C-alpha positions as CSV (number, residue, x, y, z in Angstrom):
1,M,215.5,152.1,310.0
2,N,215.6,153.9,313.4
3,K,213.5,152.6,316.2
4,I,210.8,154.8,317.6
5,K,212.0,156.3,320.9
6,V,209.8,155.9,324.0
7,L,210.8,157.7,327.2
8,V,209.8,155.7,330.3
9,V,209.6,157.8,333.5
10,E,209.4,155.5,336.6
11,D,211.1,155.8,340.0
12,E,210.7,152.2,341.1
13,P,213.8,150.4,339.6
14,V,212.1,147.0,339.2
15,V,209.1,148.5,337.5
16,M,211.4,150.6,335.3
17,M,213.3,147.4,334.2
18,M,210.0,145.6,333.5
19,T,208.6,148.5,331.5
20,V,211.8,149.1,329.5
21,S,211.7,145.3,328.7
22,V,208.1,145.6,327.5
23,V,208.9,148.7,325.3
24,E,212.0,147.0,323.8
25,D,210.3,143.7,323.2
26,A,207.6,145.6,321.3
27,G,210.4,146.9,318.9
28,F,210.9,150.4,320.3
29,E,214.0,152.1,321.7
30,A,213.5,152.7,325.4
31,L,215.1,155.6,327.4
32,G,214.6,155.7,331.1
33,A,214.3,158.6,333.6
34,E,213.8,158.1,337.3
35,N,211.9,161.4,337.8
36,A,210.2,164.3,335.9
37,D,213.3,166.5,336.1
38,A,215.5,163.8,334.5
39,A,212.7,163.2,331.9
40,I,212.7,166.9,330.9
41,A,216.5,166.9,330.6
42,I,216.3,163.9,328.3
43,L,213.5,165.5,326.2
44,E,215.7,168.6,325.9
45,S,218.7,166.7,324.8
46,V,217.5,163.7,322.7
47,D,215.8,164.2,319.4
48,G,213.0,162.0,318.1
49,I,211.2,160.9,321.3
50,R,207.7,160.0,320.1
51,I,206.0,158.7,323.3
52,V,206.4,159.5,327.0
53,M,205.2,156.9,329.4
54,T,205.1,158.2,332.9
55,D,204.0,157.0,336.3
56,I,201.9,159.4,338.3
57,D,203.5,158.9,341.8
58,M,207.2,159.6,342.0
59,A,209.7,161.6,344.0
60,G,211.0,164.8,342.8
61,S,209.8,168.3,341.9
62,M,206.6,167.2,340.2
63,N,204.4,164.1,339.7
64,G,203.6,162.4,336.4
65,L,200.5,164.4,335.7
66,Q,202.4,167.6,336.0
67,L,205.1,166.2,333.8
68,A,202.5,165.2,331.2
69,A,201.1,168.7,331.2
70,I,204.6,170.1,330.5
71,V,205.3,167.6,327.8
72,R,202.0,168.5,326.1
73,K,202.8,172.2,326.2
74,R,206.5,172.1,325.2
75,W,206.4,169.0,322.9
76,P,202.8,168.9,321.5
77,L,203.5,166.1,319.0
78,I,204.7,163.6,321.7
79,K,202.1,161.0,322.7
80,I,201.6,160.5,326.4
81,V,200.8,157.4,328.4
82,V,200.1,158.0,332.1
83,V,200.2,154.9,334.4
84,S,199.5,154.3,338.1
85,G,198.7,151.6,340.4
86,K,197.4,154.0,343.1
87,Q,195.4,156.7,341.3
88,H,192.9,156.8,338.5
89,P,192.9,160.4,337.1
90,A,189.7,161.8,335.6
91,A,189.8,162.4,331.9
92,N,190.1,166.2,332.5
93,E,193.3,165.6,334.5
94,L,195.1,164.1,331.6
95,P,196.6,166.2,328.9
96,T,194.8,166.4,325.6
97,G,195.3,163.1,323.8
98,G,196.8,161.5,326.8
99,V,196.0,157.9,327.7
100,F,195.7,156.4,331.2
101,V,196.6,152.8,331.9
102,A,196.2,151.2,335.4
103,K,199.0,149.1,336.9
104,P,199.5,146.3,336.8
105,Y,199.0,146.2,333.0
106,N,199.2,143.4,330.6
107,P,202.6,143.7,328.7
108,R,201.0,142.5,325.4
109,T,198.2,145.0,325.7
110,M,200.7,147.8,326.5
111,A,202.9,146.8,323.6
112,D,199.8,146.8,321.2
113,M,198.8,150.3,322.5
114,L,202.3,151.7,321.9
115,M,202.3,150.3,318.4
116,R,199.0,152.0,317.7
117,M,200.2,155.3,319.1
118,S,203.3,155.2,317.0
119,E,201.5,154.9,313.7
């Protein structure tokens, strides 16, 4: 059985490693992108990504909220998790069906949420 693919978009290498570890420990296949442009390239070239987990604040041409809006428009079936340790977006700033999680988050809580989202 193929593992469900989760794309982690995070520009801080240590946070990326930790998040990938949480995703993999929960039984998913983790793919990593260091910014929104890299994430879009992965989404365009890799089939079967079911969840995108993106930080809001990152370098590059767009932030995580802008990326989430593009993902919702181009890949409407992908679930979206937006994370940040600096911002707390209002519900209307998130894409439809998107979920916000504040950093630092509990790895077990995040794993449980990803499991529910993948059902």
